[in-house]
N, C-alpha and C positions, 0 to 999 in steps of 0.2 A: 542052565545059567551060564549066558555067555561071558568068557573071558576076554579081555582087551588084548588084541594081537600082540603087542609088543611085549608081554610078560606072559608066556606060556605055562601051564603046570608043570609040564615036563622040565622047562628051562627053571623054575623055583625049586623043583625037588633036586635037580642036580647040583644046587648051590647051598639049599638049605633042608634038605631031605632028612638028614640024620641029627640025632643030638649032639653028636660031636662037632658037626660043621656050625650048629645054631651057637654053642657055647663058644666056638673058636671066633666067631662073628662078634659076639657080645663082648668077648675079651677084647679084641682088638680096637673096638669102637670105645668101649668104656674106660680103658686105660691106654692102649697105644705104648709109646715110648714115656709116658708122664704118669707114672704111678704116685700117688700120694695117700698115705695111710690115713684113714678117717678119724683114727683115736689120737695118734700121736704127730701126724702131719711129717712122718718120715719118708724120705724119697726111694728107699730101696726096698726090695722085696724078693722072696725067694718062693719056691712051689709050694702051693698050699697042700691041704689034706686031699683034695680031688683035684682031678686034671682040670686047667685052666683058672683054678682057685690061686689067690696071692696071698702070702703070709708075709707081715711086715718083720724086718729083720730087726728091728727094735723091740717092739712092745708083743710081737708074736700074733697080732690080730689077722684072724684068717677071714678072708672075704671072697665070696664066690662071685662069678660075671653076672648073676641074676640079682644079687643083693643090691637094694637102693634104687631099683628100676621099677617100671612097671610090670615086669616078670616076676617080681619078687614072690616067693611062695607059690609059684604057679603048680597046681595040683593034676594036670593033665599031660605033661610032657612039654618041655620047651619047643621041641619040633613041631607039636600039634599048636602051642601057641602062634609060632611063626606061621603056620599054615592057615590059621584061624584069622591072623591079620592079613594075611594075603587075601583070603576070601572077601573080606569086609571092604577092602580098599580096591581090588581090582575087577570084581565081577560088576556086571553091567549095571545092576541096579542097587547092588548092596546084599547083606546077608542078615536076615533077622535071627534073634537068639534061639527060636525054636528050630529053625533048620540048621543052626550050629550044632545045638545040643544032639540033634539027631544024627548029623554026620560025624561028630567027633565023639559021641557015646559018653556024653556027660550031662547033668541037670542042667535043667533050662536057666535056674539062677546062676549057676556057674557061668553058663556062656554069656548070660545077660552082664554079669559083672565083669568079665574080661572085655566084652564088647564096650561097656563103658569106659574101661581104662584106655581102649584105643582111641574111643570118641575125644577123650581128655588130651590126648597125644595129638589130635587133629585141631586143637584150640587155636585160633590165629595169634600170630606174634604181635600183631598190630605195628608192625615195623615198615610195611608197604602198602600204603594208603592209596585208593583208586584214584587215576589220574585221567588226563584229557576230558573226555565228555562222560558224564555221569548222569543217571538219572534215577530217581528215587521216588519211591510209593509204598503205600501199606496195603495190606491184604489181611483176611482173617481165616482161621481155621475153625470149623465148628458148625453145626447144623443151623441154618437160617432160622429165624424164629418170628412170628408173625408179629408185625409191629415194630421189629428192630432191624431196620434197614440201614444201609451205608454205615456210617461211623457211630452209631448208636451203641449206648453202653449196655452191656450184657455180660452175664457171668457164663454163657454159653458159649463164648467166643474167645478164641485166643489170637491176639493181634501181633501181628510182625511187620517191621519195615525193612524194606529190601533196598540194596543200592547196586546198581550195575554199571560197568563201563562199555562205552560203545567205542568201539575201533574198526573204522573205515566199513561201517555197515555190519560189523559181527560183534557179537558179545565177547568182550573181554574177562575180567574177573569180577566176582560178586561177593557180597557179604549180606547176613541179615541178622536181625535182633528181635526178640521177643520185647514188645513195648506193652506198658500198663495201661495207655490210652493215647489219644492223639494229639495230646498239647505239645508245645515246644519243648517243654522240659522232657518229655519221654522220647522225642525224636532226635534230640541234640546228640545223645551218646554215639549213635552210628557215625553221625558227621564227625565227631572228635577222634573217634577210634579208626576211622577207615576211608575218610574222604580227604585228599590233598586241598590245602587251602587256595591253591591255584587251578584247580579243576573248574570245568564248565559245568555246572550243575542245573539239572532242570526237574522240576517237580509239577505235580497239578496244582491247582488253584487254592488248597486247603489253607486256611489262615494260620494253623499252626507252623507252617514253613517262615511266615513272614518275619517273626525276630530272628531267626537264623541267618538272614541275607546280610546283616551287619559283618560276620566274620567271613563271608565268602564273596568276594567282589564280582565274580562270575556267575551269578544265581538269576535264574528266570523261572517263572511259572506260567504255566499255559494249561489250557481246559484239558483234560483226559478224554473227553469225547467217548466214554465207555471204554477207554483203554485203547482206543484206536492211534492215539498220538504217543503211546508208550507200548508199542507192539512187541518189541524184543523183550522187554521188561516182563510184560504179562505172560509171554511165551515161557520164561523161567519160573514165574510164580505156578504157572499151571504144572510145568514139569517138576517142581518141588511137591507140589500136593499129590501129583499122581505116584510120585516116588514114596512118599511118607504113606499113603494109604494103600498102595500096591504092595509094597514089600514088607511094611511093619504093621500093617492093618490098625494097630492101636498105639498110641504114644501118650503116655502121661503127661499132663501139662508142665510137671515139675521138671521134666527133661527135653522138653522140646529145644531148648538152647542148644542142647548136645547134639540132637539130630540135624538141626541147622549147620552145626560146625562141620560133621562128617560130610553132608551134603557140598557145603562149599570147600572143604578142603579137596573133594574129588574133582568137583567142577574147575576150580581154579588150577588144576594141574593135569587138564585134559592133553595137554602139549607136552607133557613130561611123564607120560606114562612108563618108559623103561625103567626110570628111577623113582616112581612114586611109592613103591614098597619101602625101597631102603631108606628113603627120607623119613618115612612113618616108622620104622625100626628104631632109626637112629634118635628120633624123638622120644620112643618110648624107652631108650636104654638112658637117656638123659633125664627123663623125667621121675620124679621120686614115687615111692611105690603108695597107692592109695587103698584104703579098705572099703568094704560095703558100707559100714557106719558111716564113713567120712563121706561118702556118696549120696547117702541119704540125707545126712545132715546138711551138705551143701546144695540140696536140690534148690533150682530157682523156679 
């Protein structure tokens, strides 16, 4: 498994290789100089029961650096949690839960749950919409069925819409979402969440895009010609499918959006490889804890 050159495992372990280093980082990012008690909102604290814990000077509430983060109640060591996140975000193709379980000596379900937490932190903030020239298309995941060609309805297919920036002949950022069907209603959310109103948008000739033109003044449609007119976009579709099938082998339909989040979190930060792990860790520290039950309940 090839690691991106800008962040070697040796460099990672030099910075986050011990429990003490990880807790120190968590404490600094979580509180810094702005401590506030979660129980009484007091701004003053003293040392807690354990190293890096903080105890409220008013009500005595003792809080650890992992509390109220995605590292809450981690069962296999905080240093292993950091390294697992490192493997997920920096390896060339990603790391599936079976491989992670074997590598870190934990149950596959434990690795899967932590992996889902990492994916949750990879969710787009939706604050930075795609700009300039944006191409949009749909694709499907699933075994082709006889008599179910093109945009036909089928329970055996997962339908996805993708939007990709074009910047001077090269791909920029991208996003994708699972859709129920190819109607305007299903296609509209990716435009609302991820595409700037001023962007020059190009789609194929599908009629489902026509009602969306009203909100986007620079919108054109042209024939796909079996993908030839959207070559860069179809390369990314193929890359996503190869990544999903090659690394994860199988992904339940309920969690496909989370795997899309992971893929594009990594893809959109290809030019920020030296800081991609740090940004992810900071998100995991700011994100509230989630349980296996809530993951199952909120599956889409």
